[in-house]
C-alpha positions in Angstrom: 1.6 -11.0 -30.7 3.8 -10.8 -27.7 4.7 -13.9 -25.9 3.4 -14.4 -22.3 6.9 -15.1 -21.2 7.9 -11.4 -21.8 4.9 -10.4 -19.5 6.4 -12.6 -16.9 10.0 -11.2 -17.2 8.7 -7.4 -17.1 6.4 -8.4 -13.9 9.7 -10.1 -12.2 11.7 -6.9 -13.1 9.1 -4.5 -11.7 8.5 -6.5 -8.6 12.6 -6.8 -7.9 12.8 -2.9 -8.7 9.9 -2.2 -6.2 11.4 -4.5 -3.4 14.9 -2.9 -4.0 13.6 0.5 -3.9 11.5 0.0 -0.9 14.4 -1.5 1.2 16.9 1.1 0.1 15.2 4.4 0.1 14.2 6.3 3.2 11.9 8.9 1.6 8.4 8.0 2.2 7.2 9.1 -1.2 9.8 7.1 -2.9 8.6 4.1 -0.7 5.2 4.5 -1.8 6.2 4.5 -5.5 8.1 1.4 -4.8 5.0 -0.3 -3.4 3.1 0.8 -6.5 5.6 -0.8 -8.6 5.1 -4.1 -6.7 1.4 -4.0 -7.0 1.6 -3.2 -10.9 3.7 -6.3 -11.3 0.8 -8.4 -9.6 -1.6 -6.7 -12.0 0.5 -7.7 -15.0 0.7 -11.1 -13.6 -3.1 -11.4 -13.2 -3.7 -10.3 -16.9 -0.9 -12.8 -18.1 -2.1 -15.7 -16.3 -5.6 -15.1 -17.4 -4.3 -15.1 -21.1 -2.8 -18.5 -20.3 -5.3 -20.3 -18.4 -8.6 -18.9 -19.4 -8.1 -17.2 -22.9 -11.6 -16.5 -23.6 -12.8 -15.1 -20.3 -12.0 -11.9 -18.2 -11.6 -13.0 -14.4 -8.0 -12.0 -14.6 -8.7 -8.6 -16.0 -11.5 -8.0 -13.4 -9.1 -8.9 -10.7 -6.7 -6.4 -12.2 -9.1 -3.8 -12.3 -10.1 -4.3 -8.7 -6.4 -4.3 -7.8 -6.0 -1.0 -9.4 -8.8 0.6 -7.6 -7.4 -0.8 -4.2 -4.1 0.7 -5.3 -5.8 4.1 -6.0 -7.4 4.1 -2.6 -4.3 2.9 -0.7 -2.2 5.6 -2.5 -4.6 8.3 -1.6 -4.6 7.4 2.2 -0.8 7.0 2.0 -0.1 10.5 0.6 -2.6 11.8 3.2 -0.5 10.3 5.9 2.5 11.6 4.4 1.1 15.1 4.1 0.3 15.1 7.7 3.8 13.7 8.8 5.3 16.5 6.9 3.2 19.2 8.5 4.0 18.0 11.9 7.6 17.2 11.5 8.8 19.1 8.4 10.5 16.1 7.0 9.6 13.2 4.5 12.1 10.8 5.9 11.2 7.5 7.7 13.2 8.9 10.7 10.7 11.6 11.4 8.1 8.9 11.8 10.2 7.3 14.5 9.7 10.4 16.6 5.9 9.5 16.8 6.8 6.7 19.2 7.9 9.0 21.9 
């Protein structure tokens, strides 16, 4: 059986990779992938804390499933917005969205 600490290390690693990718990237798709990495690290934490605090129950797993559903809906909306930005400005960079302010 894998120790729970390994899940926490994996979750922290995914979280920091996601934050680093979100801050350093200017491509909208790469930023969306970074946000998804952050949300996946939260899902791993839900499952790991459920295993520690409530070993015989499934609340953490239900929160994880709900979070995955919300992440899927968020990704669909974000990709639709990115496609519309690309159609209007022929670029998927963050700088093209700043042109929408004018």
